[in-house]
KOLNU-696438 format. One line per field, with one value per residue (C-alpha): x, y, z; residue in one letter; residue number from 1. Coordinates in steps of 0.2 Angstrom, whole numbers, plus 5000, padded with zeros to 4 digits. Layout:
! KOLNU-696438
east	X	...
north	Y	...
up	Z	...
code	A	...
pos	NUM	...
END
This chain:
! KOLNU-696438
east	6694	6702	6716	6712	6702	6694	6688	6669	6671	6657	6667	6683	6694	6678	6675	6660	6649	6657	6641	6637	6628	6618	6603	6594	6598	6600	6614	6622	6623	6628	6641	6650	6658	6676	6672	6677	6661	6671	6681	6698	6704	6721	6728	6724	6720	6704	6689	6674	6661	6646	6651	6652	6637	6627	6631	6629	6619	6606	6603	6602	6589	6579	6582	6589	6588	6600	6599	6613	6612	6624	6629	6637	6643	6647	6639	6636	6634	6649	6656	6673	6676	6680	6691	6680	6664	6668	6650	6648	6657	6645	6657	6671	6675	6677	6676	6687	6680	6693	6688	6696	6691	6675	6667	6650	6650	6634	6636	6625	6625	6617	6613	6618	6601	6592	6602	6598	6579	6580	6589	6576	6562	6571	6571	6552	6547	6557	6544	6550	6569	6574	6586	6588	6602	6595	6602	6596	6601	6597	6602	6612	6623	6639	6652	6650	6631	6636	6648	6635	6623	6636	6640	6622	6617	6633	6636	6655	6668	6669	6685	6684	6701	6702	6715	6717	6708	6725	6730	6719	6729	6746	6741	6733	6749	6760	6755	6771	6762	6749	6752	6758	6743	6731	6740	6732	6716	6703	6699	6700	6717	6722	6722	6704	6696	6706	6700	6682	6685	6692	6678	6666	6675	6674	6655	6654	6647	6628	6615	6601	6583	6581	6595	6588	6575	6569	6551	6551	6549	6539	6540	6558	6559	6576	6585	6592	6608	6597	6587	6602	6611	6596	6594	6612	6613	6596	6591
north	5927	5916	5904	5893	5877	5880	5898	5901	5910	5901	5903	5896	5890	5889	5872	5873	5875	5865	5868	5886	5892	5905	5899	5914	5917	5935	5935	5921	5931	5947	5939	5924	5912	5918	5936	5947	5942	5927	5936	5929	5932	5941	5932	5914	5915	5906	5909	5918	5914	5926	5938	5953	5947	5947	5965	5970	5986	5977	5965	5979	5988	5973	5974	5957	5942	5929	5911	5904	5885	5879	5862	5859	5841	5829	5823	5805	5797	5801	5784	5793	5795	5778	5784	5798	5788	5770	5765	5770	5754	5740	5727	5730	5714	5725	5743	5755	5772	5785	5795	5810	5813	5807	5793	5797	5815	5819	5825	5831	5822	5825	5813	5820	5815	5823	5839	5839	5838	5852	5863	5860	5865	5881	5885	5881	5891	5907	5915	5903	5903	5920	5931	5917	5905	5888	5871	5854	5838	5820	5812	5815	5801	5798	5787	5774	5773	5773	5759	5748	5751	5747	5731	5726	5729	5723	5708	5713	5718	5737	5744	5760	5768	5781	5796	5810	5826	5835	5828	5841	5855	5848	5846	5863	5871	5860	5849	5839	5831	5822	5803	5794	5782	5796	5804	5802	5795	5808	5819	5833	5840	5830	5845	5849	5833	5830	5847	5842	5825	5834	5846	5832	5823	5839	5839	5855	5850	5850	5863	5867	5865	5883	5882	5867	5870	5852	5857	5871	5859	5844	5835	5832	5816	5814	5797	5792	5781	5766	5768	5772	5756	5745	5750	5747	5730	5725	5722
up	6528	6541	6536	6552	6549	6566	6561	6561	6545	6534	6518	6525	6510	6499	6505	6517	6501	6487	6476	6474	6459	6450	6441	6435	6416	6417	6430	6421	6405	6413	6425	6417	6429	6425	6427	6442	6451	6457	6470	6477	6494	6492	6507	6503	6485	6490	6478	6485	6471	6469	6483	6471	6462	6478	6480	6462	6459	6448	6463	6476	6465	6461	6442	6442	6455	6460	6466	6477	6481	6494	6499	6516	6517	6504	6487	6491	6474	6464	6457	6453	6471	6477	6491	6498	6494	6494	6495	6477	6471	6470	6464	6478	6488	6503	6509	6518	6524	6529	6544	6552	6570	6577	6568	6577	6571	6561	6543	6530	6514	6497	6484	6466	6459	6473	6471	6452	6455	6468	6456	6443	6455	6459	6441	6439	6454	6455	6466	6479	6476	6469	6480	6492	6498	6499	6506	6502	6512	6508	6524	6540	6546	6555	6546	6559	6554	6536	6538	6547	6533	6520	6530	6531	6513	6504	6515	6514	6527	6530	6538	6547	6544	6558	6557	6570	6565	6568	6551	6544	6552	6547	6529	6528	6534	6523	6509	6511	6527	6516	6520	6505	6506	6503	6488	6471	6478	6472	6458	6470	6478	6493	6505	6499	6503	6519	6525	6521	6530	6545	6546	6545	6559	6570	6569	6559	6542	6546	6546	6559	6553	6549	6536	6527	6514	6509	6512	6500	6486	6492	6475	6478	6489	6498	6496	6512	6513	6518	6502	6491	6497	6496	6478	6474	6482	6478	6496
code	X	X	X	X	X	X	X	X	X	X	X	X	X	X	X	X	X	X	X	X	X	X	X	X	X	X	X	X	X	X	X	X	X	X	X	X	X	X	X	X	X	X	X	X	X	X	X	X	X	X	X	X	X	X	X	X	X	X	X	X	X	X	X	X	X	X	X	X	X	X	X	X	X	X	X	X	X	X	X	X	X	X	X	X	X	X	X	X	X	X	X	X	X	X	X	X	X	X	X	X	X	X	X	X	X	X	X	X	X	X	X	X	X	X	X	X	X	X	X	X	X	X	X	X	X	X	X	X	X	X	X	X	X	X	X	X	X	X	X	X	X	X	X	X	X	X	X	X	X	X	X	X	X	X	X	X	X	X	X	X	X	X	X	X	X	X	X	X	X	X	X	X	X	X	X	X	X	X	X	X	X	X	X	X	X	X	X	X	X	X	X	X	X	X	X	X	X	X	X	X	X	X	X	X	X	X	X	X	X	X	X	X	X	X	X	X	X	X	X	X	X	X	X	X	X	X	X	X	X	X	X	X	X	X	X
pos	1	2	3	4	5	6	7	8	9	10	11	12	13	14	15	16	17	18	19	20	21	22	23	24	25	26	27	28	29	30	31	32	33	34	35	36	37	38	39	40	41	42	43	44	45	46	47	48	49	50	51	52	53	54	55	56	57	58	59	60	61	62	63	64	65	66	67	68	69	70	71	72	73	74	75	76	77	78	79	80	81	82	83	84	85	86	87	88	89	90	91	92	93	94	95	96	97	98	99	100	101	102	103	104	105	106	107	108	109	110	111	112	113	114	115	116	117	118	119	120	121	122	123	124	125	126	127	128	129	130	131	132	133	134	135	136	137	138	139	140	141	142	143	144	145	146	147	148	149	150	151	152	153	154	155	156	157	158	159	160	161	162	163	164	165	166	167	168	169	170	171	172	173	174	175	176	177	178	179	180	181	182	183	184	185	186	187	188	189	190	191	192	193	194	195	196	197	198	199	200	201	202	203	204	205	206	207	208	209	210	211	212	213	214	215	216	217	218	219	220	221	222	223	224	225	226	227	228	229	230	231	232	233	234	235
END
C-alpha cells in the first residue's frame, strides 16, 4: 500500500471508500467487525477492511457470499459536519465552503437517505448484489456548482475558501502542519478530511459509468443537490 496521496492505489489510507460494509448475515456472524478480517497495513497501520474476508475459503468455495458497498466521495447530508458540509445548516446566516485545489473539479456525492435505501435494496435482492462490489452516487458536482446552488436556494452569501492542494501533502507528512483554523472542526480527524478534500480538489473522487450501479435498483431515486437544497430551504 502506498503512503503517497498521489498513488493510484485504490485503497490509499482507507479513505477512497469511507463506507465499506458486509451485508449478508452469515459473513457477519462468522467474521465480526473486530476480527482479523479487518486487516491492517503494517507500514501505515491503515485499515484494509474486508480484504481477508474477500479471500476467505468459504467465499472462494461459494459456501458463503459477501456484499461490499463502496462510497467514493462524500456523504452530503450529515448535519454534524458543518465545516465539511456547510449546506446541511439551514439556519446559518452565511456559508463557507472549504476547497482544496480546483473548485471546478467534479466530485461524486451521496445522500445518506439514498444510501440507506440502496443498502436495503441490496438486502432484498441478493440475487443482484451478492459477491459484488457496488457503488451508489446521488449527484456529481463541483464545489463551485454547489456554492452557486446554495446561494440561489438559501438567498445568503457563500464564501469559497480556497486552499492549495499542497496542504494535503503537508498535513499527511506532518499533522503539525494542520492550520489552526481547521482544527477541531469535524468529528473526523483533521488529516483524514483534509486528505479527502485534497483528493476531491485533485479531480480524483468520482467513478466512471461502469463503476456506478444506480440502475441496478431503479426504485432508489437519487436526490440531487438541487432537490436536496430545494427541500431544505422550501424553494
